[in-house]
N, C-alpha and C positions, 0 to 999 in steps of 0.2 A: 788161262789160263788157258787153247788151246790148244786150229790144226796144230796140233800144236797147242792148243787149248789153254786159254786163260781161265776159263770157267770150269765148273765141276758138276753140272747137272747130270742126273741119271734118269733112265726110264723113258727114252724117246719111244713113242708108240709105233705100232706097225704102220707101214706106208708102202705104196707102190714104188718100185725103184726102176730106173731106166733099164730097158732090155728085158723087162718081165720079172716076175717073182716079187716077193715081199721081204722087207726087212724084218728082223726079229720083233716080236710083240714088245719085249722089254730089252732094249739094247743098253748095256751099261756104258757109262762114260769111259771110253777105251784108253784115254791118256791118263793112266793111273798115277796117283800122286806119290810115287816113290821118291827117295832122296835124289836119285839121278834125274828123274823127270823134273823135279823142282829146280835143280841146277840148270837143266835145259831151258826151262821157262825164264829163268833169270838171264841166261845168255840171250835168249830170244828178245827179252825186253830191252836189252842193251841195243839191239838192232832196230826194233820196231817202235820203241818209245818216242823217238823224234817224229815219226810219222803220226803217231797217236796225238802227240802234243800239238802238232800243226792242225790236225782235225779239231781238237778241243778248243784251240785258240780261235779258229775260224767260227766255231759254234758259239763263242762268247764266254767260255769258262774264264773266270777272272777272280781276283782277290776278294775275299770276304764271302764267297758263295758257300752254301750248304749243299753237298753233293752226295747222291746215292750211287755207289758202284755196284752194279748188278753182276753176280757171278764173279766175284772178285778173286777167287782162287787164293794164291799165296800173296796177293796184295801188290803185284807189280804196277797195275794201273792206279790202285788206291794211293800208293806212295807218290806216283807221278802227279796225280791231281792234288795231293796234299801240298806239294811245292807250289802249284799254280794258284791255289786259293789262299795260301799263306796262313799266318797265325790267327787272323780274324775269321777264317773260314773253317769248315769241318767236313770231313769225308767219312761216310759210313760204308764199309764194304760188307756185302751180304752174299752168302754162299751156303749151299747145302752140305758141303764136304768138311767134316770136322778136322781131318788131317791137314787140309789146305789152310783152314782158318787158324789152326795151331801154328803153322809155319808163319802165317802173316802176323799173328800176335807176337810171336817170338822176335820177328824182325822189328816190329814197332817198339818193343821193349828194349832191344839191343841198341837202337840208334841214338837216343829215344825220339820218338815222333809223337807230339802231343795232340795234333789235330786230326787223328784218325781213331776210329773204333770199328768193331766188327760184330755182325749178327749172324747167327746160324739159322738157316731156314730158306724157304722159297721166297725170293724178294717180292714176287707178285702177291703173295699171301700174307707177308709180314705186316704188322702195324707199327707206325712210328708216331712220336708225340706231336710232330708238326711236319708240314710238307717241305719239299726240297726245291732249291732253285734250279737244280739240274739232276737228271737221271742219265747215267752213262753205262756203257758196257762194251767190252772188246771180246770177240770170239765167243759170243753167247747164243745169238739167235740161230746160228747154224746147227746147234745141238738140240733145238726145240722141235717137238712134234708139231707144234702150232706156234710159229713165230709171231703171228698176228695177235693171238691170245696173250702171249707174253708181253708184247708191246702195250696192249691195252691194260694189262694188269699192273705193269710198273709205271705207266703214265699217270695212273691215279694218285701216285705219290707226289706229283708235281704241284707247285703253287700255280695259280693263274698266271699265264705268260711265261712259265718256266720252260727250260730247254731239255729236250731229249736227244741224246747222241749215241749212235752205235757205230762201231768200227768192226767190219766183218770182211772175210776174205772172198776172193773169187779165184779158184784154182785154175781156171782156164788161162790165166795169165802166164803160167809157167812155160819157159822155153829156154833154148840155148842156141848160140850161133858162134862159130860152126857147131854142129850138134855135139853135145857132151852125152854120150849114150848112158853112162851110169847115172848122171843127174836126171836125165829124162826118164829113165826106168824108175828112179825113186819117186818122182812126181806122179808117175802113172800108178805105182803101187799104193801110194798114199791116197790118191783120188779114188781108186777102185775099192780100197778097203773102207774108206768113209762111205762111199756109195752103197756098198753091201751092208753097212751098218745102219743105213737110213739117215746119214748125216748129210746136210745140204752143203755141197762144195761150192755152190755159186751164190751164197747168201748175199755177198756184197752187191752184186748187180741187181738183186731182187729187193733191196732195201726200199727203194721208191714205192714199189707196189705194196710191200708189207706195211709201211707207214700209212699210206692212204687207206688200205683196207682196215687198219686199226682205228680209223677215224681221226688221224693226225693230219696236219697240213702237209702238202707235198714237200719233201725235204730238199734242202741244199745238199750237194754231194761233192765228194773230193776223192781222187784216186791217185795212189803212188805205188811204186814197186821198188824192191831192192834189186840192183843190177850191178854186176862187177865181173871183172876178169881177175888178173893177178892182184889188182887192188880192189878189195871189197868182195870178191867172189869166194875167197877161202872161208870167211866167217859164215857166209850163207850156206856153203856146202857142208861145213861142220854142223850147222843147225839142222840141215836136212838129214844128215847121217844120224844124228842123235834122235830125231823124230822117228826115223825108221827103227832104231833100237827099241824105243818105247812101244812102237806099234807092231813089232815083229810077231808076237804071239797071235794077234788078230790077223795080220797078213797071212800067216800060215793057216790058221784055223778056218779062215774064210776062203781058202783056196786061191789066193791072189798070186802068191809066189812061195817057193820053198826056201828053207834056210840056206841051202846050197846056192840057189840062184841069187839070194840077197848077199850072202857072205859078209856079215857085218864086220868081221875082223879086218877086211881090206877095203871096206866101202868108202871110208873117208879118204884113204890114200888114192883110190882109183879116181874119185872126183877131183882131187887136187891135181893129179897128173893130167887130167883132161883140161883143167884150167891153165896149167903151166904150158900145155901144148897150144893154147890160143883161144880156147872157148870162153865166151862170155855167157854167164848164166843170169836168168831173170826169175825173180820169185813170183809166187802168186800175187795177184793184185790186192792191194790193201785199200778198202773202200770205206769211206766215212759218210754218214748221213745224219742230218740234224734238222729239227723243226721245233716250233714253240707251241705250247699249250694255249688254248684260247684265253684271253684276258677277262 
C-alpha cells in the first residue's frame, strides 16, 4: 500500500540516515489511510499492477496456490493475486492497519470475491493453520526497521520449496528528459522526506543482500519502470502529485519544502505543462526479487 505505500506498518525504529542525524525513534507510517489516499493507491495499482503481475508470474505464482500477502493494505495486490490463483487457490492478506483492512474487506464483499480473506496483525508474528505455497509483498520492506528480520519472520510461513516474492522501489531511478523541473522537485521532496523519516528509498536494489542475509537463497530479480511523455506521462504525473498531497504535512514538518514551494493547487498542472512541452518522465525503479525455501 505504499511510496506510495501498499502496506501499513508503523513504528520503524531509530536509524542513522544519510548526511548525519537520526530518524525518529518511532516513525509512524506517513502515508495515512484517508479516503483520498486509498483512492490514490487504487489509481497507483492500475499503473503498477501489470509490473507486479509480471514479477509474480516470473516467480511462479499460478492457479491453485495458497498465498500470504504481507502488508496488504486495502487489498490491491491481494485481489490481483486472487485472479492469478483462481477459484482453487486462496489469498490471505495480513496487515496491522484496521482502516486499510476494513477497506479491503468492503471491496471483497462488494465484488464479491470468494477466494480472499484478511487477518489483522503483524504477518511475521501471526499463526496460520497451515503453510503457504507463496509469501508475497509490495512496498513493505522499505518501511521496516529490519527488513532482514521481516523476511525471516514471514518466510517461516512457507511450505518446503515454497516461494517468497517481494516487489520494492528504488527511487534513484526517477528522472526526466529534457528536465521537467516540477516533476524532478517532487521526486526530490519525496525521497528526502522518506529519508528523514528513516524509510529505505533504495530497498529494491538491496533485495538481493536482504534475501541472502535472511538465510534465503540468492533471488532472481527483475526491474521495470513507468516511462512516458504525452502518452503515459500524464497518469504518472497525476500519481506523483497525489502522493505529494498525502505527504505534504510530513514534507513541511520535516523541513523539506514549504507549502508555498510545493503549491499543491497548481502542482499537477505544472507537471502536465512540462510534459506537453516535450519532457519524458521516468518513475522510480520497480524491482522484484524471488527465491524458494529449502525442500
